[in-house]
C-alpha positions in Angstrom: -55.7 -24.1 49.4 -57.8 -24.0 46.6 -57.0 -21.7 44.0 -56.4 -21.9 40.2 -52.9 -21.4 38.6 -53.7 -18.3 36.9 -55.0 -16.7 40.2 -51.6 -18.1 42.1 -49.0 -16.7 39.6 -51.2 -13.3 39.7 -50.6 -13.3 43.5 -47.1 -14.1 42.7 -46.8 -11.8 40.0 -45.5 -13.7 37.6 -47.2 -15.1 34.4 -49.6 -18.2 34.5 -46.7 -20.4 31.9 -43.8 -19.2 34.6 -45.8 -20.8 37.6 -46.2 -24.3 35.1 -42.6 -24.7 34.5 -41.6 -24.1 37.8 -44.5 -26.5 38.6 -43.4 -29.1 35.8 -39.8 -28.5 37.0 -39.0 -27.2 33.8 -37.5 -24.0 35.2 -36.0 -23.9 39.2 -37.7 -21.6 41.5 -34.1 -21.1 42.9 -33.7 -18.9 39.2 -36.5 -16.7 40.6 -36.3 -13.2 41.6 -36.3 -13.1 45.8 -39.1 -10.6 45.7 -41.4 -13.9 43.6 -39.6 -16.4 45.8 -40.8 -14.3 49.3 -44.4 -14.1 47.3 -44.9 -17.6 46.6 -43.8 -18.8 50.4 -46.3 -16.0 51.7 -49.2 -17.6 49.4 -48.1 -21.3 50.6 -47.4 -20.4 53.9 -44.3 -22.2 54.0 -40.7 -21.7 54.7 -37.9 -21.0 51.3 -36.4 -24.1 52.5 -39.6 -25.6 51.6 -39.6 -25.2 48.3 -35.5 -24.4 47.4 -33.6 -27.3 47.5 -30.0 -25.5 46.3 -28.6 -26.1 49.4 -25.6 -23.7 48.9 -28.4 -21.0 48.5 -30.0 -22.5 51.8 -26.8 -21.9 53.5 -26.0 -18.3 52.2 -29.9 -17.6 53.9 -28.7 -19.6 57.1 -25.8 -17.5 57.2 -26.8 -14.3 56.7 -29.5 -14.6 59.8 -26.9 -15.0 62.1 -25.2 -12.3 60.9 -28.2 -10.3 62.2 -28.3 -7.9 58.9 
C-alpha cells in the first residue's frame, strides 16, 4: 500500500494526528469507534484481530459472531 499518512487518515475518517498517535502507540486503537476500526481494516485488507490486541475485545467479537446476531 503506497499511501501517505494524511491520505490514510482521510480514508479512515480520522485526523492525521490521531492516525499518528495510533501508529506510535500513544493512543490505543481499541479506544477508537468501531466504524474507524472497520475502515482501517478495510483500507489495510486485514482482520480486526490483526490490529486489536485486547483479548477480551477479540473474545467478545467471537462470541457475537457465534450468536449469529
